C-alpha positions in Angstrom: 53.5 206.2 80.3 54.4 203.3 82.7 51.9 200.5 82.8 50.1 200.0 86.1 49.5 196.7 87.7 51.6 194.0 89.5 55.4 194.2 89.1 55.9 190.9 87.4 59.7 191.2 87.0 60.1 191.9 90.8 57.8 189.0 91.7 59.8 186.7 89.4 63.1 187.7 91.1 61.6 187.0 94.5 60.1 183.7 93.3 63.4 182.3 92.1 65.7 184.0 94.6 63.8 183.5 97.8 60.4 181.8 97.6 61.5 178.5 96.1 64.4 178.0 98.6 63.2 179.7 101.7 59.5 179.0 101.6 59.3 175.8 99.7 62.7 174.3 100.5 63.5 173.4 96.9 66.9 172.1 95.9 69.3 174.2 93.8 68.6 171.8 90.9 64.9 172.6 91.1 65.5 176.3 91.2 67.8 176.0 88.1 65.1 174.0 86.3 62.4 176.6 87.0 64.8 179.4 86.1 65.7 177.9 82.7 62.0 177.3 81.9 61.0 180.9 82.8 64.0 182.4 81.0 63.0 180.4 77.9 59.5 181.8 78.1 60.7 185.4 78.5 63.1 185.0 75.6 60.2 183.7 73.5 58.2 186.8 74.3 61.1 189.1 73.6 61.8 187.6 70.1 58.2 186.8 69.0 56.2 189.5 70.7 58.9 192.2 71.0 58.4 192.4 74.8 61.4 193.2 76.9 61.7 190.9 80.0 62.0 193.9 82.4 58.8 195.4 81.1 56.6 192.3 81.1 53.1 192.8 82.6 50.4 190.5 84.0 48.5 190.8 80.7 51.7 189.5 78.9 51.9 186.5 81.3 48.7 185.0 79.8 47.4 181.6 79.0 47.4 182.5 75.3 51.1 183.4 75.3 52.0 180.3 77.4 50.2 178.0 75.0 51.9 179.7 72.0 55.3 179.3 73.8 54.7 175.6 74.4 53.7 175.0 70.8 56.9 176.9 69.7 59.0 174.5 71.9 57.6 171.5 70.1 57.2 172.9 66.6 60.4 174.8 66.3 62.7 173.5 69.0 61.5 169.9 68.5 61.1 169.4 72.3 59.5 166.2 73.5 56.2 166.0 75.3 58.0 165.5 78.7 60.2 168.6 78.1 57.1 170.6 77.2 55.4 169.4 80.4 58.4 170.2 82.5 58.4 173.8 81.2 54.7 174.1 81.8 55.2 172.8 85.4 57.6 175.7 86.1 55.3 178.3 84.6 52.4 176.9 86.6 54.4 177.2 89.8 55.0 180.9 89.2 51.4 181.4 88.3 50.4 179.8 91.7 52.9 182.2 93.4 51.3 185.2 91.6 47.8 184.0 92.8 49.1 184.1 96.3 50.9 187.5 96.0 48.4 189.2 93.7 44.8 188.0 94.4 43.3 190.5 92.0 44.9 188.7 89.0 44.1 185.2 90.3 41.4 184.6 87.7 43.9 185.2 84.9 46.4 182.9 86.5 43.7 180.2 86.8 43.6 180.1 83.0 47.3 179.2 83.0 46.9 176.6 85.7 44.1 175.0 83.6 46.5 174.4 80.7 46.6 170.6 80.4 49.8 168.5 80.4 50.3 166.2 77.5 50.1 162.5 78.1 53.4 160.8 77.7 54.3 157.2 77.1 56.5 155.6 79.7 59.6 153.9 78.4 60.5 150.5 79.8 63.1 151.0 82.6 66.5 150.0 81.6 68.6 148.1 84.2 71.6 145.8 84.4 71.7 142.2 85.5 74.0 141.3 88.4 76.9 140.0 86.3 76.9 143.2 84.2 76.8 145.4 87.3 79.7 143.4 88.9 81.7 143.8 85.7 81.3 147.6 85.8 82.1 147.8 89.5 85.4 145.9 88.9 86.3 147.8 85.7 88.2 150.9 87.1 91.9 150.5 87.5 92.6 150.0 91.2 96.2 151.0 90.8 95.4 154.7 89.9 94.0 157.5 91.9 91.1 158.1 89.6 90.4 154.3 89.4 90.2 154.0 93.2 87.8 157.0 93.3 85.7 155.5 90.5 85.4 152.2 92.3 84.3 153.9 95.4 81.9 156.2 93.4 80.3 153.4 91.5 80.0 151.2 94.6 78.2 154.0 96.4 75.9 154.7 93.5 74.9 151.0 93.3 74.6 150.5 97.0 72.3 153.6 97.6 70.6 154.0 94.2 71.4 157.7 94.7 70.9 160.4 92.1 74.0 161.9 90.5 73.4 165.2 92.2 73.2 163.5 95.6 76.4 161.6 95.2 78.6 164.4 93.8 77.5 166.8 96.5 78.4 164.4 99.3 81.2 165.3 101.7 83.4 162.9 103.7 81.5 163.5 107.0 78.3 162.2 105.4 79.8 158.7 105.6 80.0 156.8 108.9 82.0 153.5 108.7 81.9 152.4 112.4 80.3 150.7 114.1 78.3 150.1 110.9 78.5 151.8 107.6 75.9 154.4 106.8 75.5 157.2 104.3 73.5 160.4 105.1 72.7 162.8 102.3 70.2 165.4 101.2 67.8 164.1 98.6 65.5 165.8 96.1 63.5 168.5 97.8 66.0 168.7 100.6 64.7 165.5 102.1 67.4 163.9 104.2 67.7 160.1 104.4 70.1 157.7 106.0 71.0 154.5 104.2 73.0 151.4 105.4 76.2 150.5 103.5 77.0 146.9 102.5 80.3 145.6 104.0 81.9 145.6 100.6 80.9 149.3 100.1 82.1 150.3 103.5 85.5 148.6 102.9 85.9 150.3 99.5 85.0 153.7 100.9 87.2 153.2 104.0 90.2 152.4 101.8 89.5 155.4 99.5 89.1 157.9 102.4 92.1 156.7 104.3 94.3 156.3 101.3 93.7 159.8 100.1 93.6 161.5 103.5 90.4 163.4 102.8 89.2 165.8 105.5 85.6 165.6 106.8 84.6 168.8 105.0 86.0 167.8 101.6 84.0 166.3 98.7 83.8 162.6 99.1 84.4 162.1 95.3 86.6 165.1 94.2 87.9 165.6 90.7 91.5 165.9 89.8 91.6 169.5 91.1 90.0 168.6 94.4 86.7 170.2 93.6 83.3 168.5 93.5 82.7 166.4 90.5 80.2 167.4 87.9 77.3 165.4 86.4 79.1 165.2 83.1 82.3 164.1 84.9 80.4 161.2 86.5 78.9 160.3 83.1 82.4 160.3 81.5 83.9 158.1 84.2 81.0 155.6 84.0 81.4 155.4 80.2 85.0 154.6 80.6 84.2 151.8 83.1 81.6 150.4 80.7 84.2 150.3 77.9 86.6 148.3 80.1 83.8 146.0 81.3 82.6 145.0 77.9 85.4 142.5 77.5 84.0 140.6 80.4 80.3 141.3 79.5 79.8 141.9 75.8 76.1 142.4 76.4 76.9 145.8 77.7 77.6 147.0 74.2 73.9 146.6 73.3 72.6 148.7 76.2 72.2 152.5 76.7 73.6 153.1 80.2 73.6 156.3 82.1 74.2 157.1 85.8 70.4 156.9 86.3 70.6 153.3 84.9 72.5 152.4 88.1 69.6 153.8 90.2 67.1 151.7 88.2 69.4 148.7 88.7 69.6 149.1 92.4 65.8 149.3 92.6 65.3 146.2 90.4 67.8 144.1 92.3 66.2 145.1 95.6 62.8 144.1 94.2 64.1 140.8 92.9 65.6 140.1 96.3 62.2 140.4 97.9 62.5 143.8 99.5 59.1 145.4 100.0 58.2 148.2 97.6 57.6 150.7 100.3 61.1 150.2 101.6 62.5 150.6 98.1 60.6 153.9 97.8 62.2 155.1 101.1 65.6 153.8 99.9 65.4 155.8 96.7 63.8 158.8 98.3 60.7 158.7 96.1 58.0 161.2 97.2 55.2 159.0 95.8 54.9 155.2 95.9 53.5 155.4 92.3 57.0 156.3 91.1 58.4 153.1 92.6 55.5 151.1 91.2 57.1 151.4 87.8 59.8 148.9 88.9 57.1 146.3 89.7 55.6 146.8 86.2 59.0 146.5 84.6 59.8 143.3 86.6 56.4 141.7 85.7 56.9 142.5 82.0 60.4 140.9 82.1 58.9 137.7 83.8 56.1 137.5 81.3 58.5 137.8 78.4 60.7 135.1 79.9 57.7 132.8 80.4 56.5 133.4 76.8 59.9 132.4 75.5 59.7 129.1 77.4 56.2 128.2 76.3 55.8 125.9 73.3 54.5 127.8 70.2 51.2 125.8 70.1 50.4 126.3 73.7 47.5 128.6 74.6 48.1 131.7 76.7 48.5 131.2 80.5 46.1 134.2 81.0 42.4 133.5 81.9 40.2 133.2 78.8 36.4 133.1 79.3 34.4 130.5 77.3 32.1 131.5 74.5 28.9 131.3 76.6 30.4 133.6 79.2 31.4 136.1 76.5 27.9 136.0 75.0 26.4 136.7 78.5 28.8 139.6 79.2 28.2 141.2 75.8 24.4 141.0 76.3 24.5 143.1 79.4 
């Protein structure tokens, strides 16, 4: 006999296929992230609970099963706390959707929404100094087609601090070179922003577009087949530039550098140049100023480490230290 109750598979299809994009305006990357998390949960139920995904019910989509799934991720799959939290975030989003569509099961969904995220430690943001960044920008071979593209690509990434997904999805018409250089692109959550280009970046991009004869509708940074570059393709080209740049800057060998490191580098260099943090948040497309505040913390830690290295060993700390009488008074309160 067919079980009665909400049609969870149908709701799941609508959630991923329509709701996230049409109602919430989520990017394709966000949809894929939610899809992967929910697929992993359904696969877990299929293997561990013998529940076919097409037959899942509201009682199967329970806090108990979600907690067991999250524990499975960390115990068996060795997932990090941040990955576990990311999976939970996607499941919560679907639970909130079910609360809206099926009010009668909202109390059950509240149990899922109440599952706490794990506290995670934030790693110190890695970034490059100006000489290291310059070495990477100059590394690609300007005499080859791919080298010219990579020079334009890296210059754009450093100038804008853009995410990889934002850069590879850009088309030629997103760039305006006259009267002043600007770059318009869709950021995370379909948020559009317009950023100015430095003269050096405008010159590099202008030479790249004119030299290759790219049309307005074509990808700004195509691969060898003329299609849009992939995330892994950008990582590969950056790695090659780093290898070439190490001869000029051996310090690069000691650093773990990814495309996102260039984004951190842009933010830190803007901060060190005196740009207000709210403008940096707008520049990077951060939804919350708290995200940008991490760069201030990283910059202060760097300054304190430098100051500590310059102080004589016998010197007392530069921080405020209350005298003994004050300490006794405070402890007596």
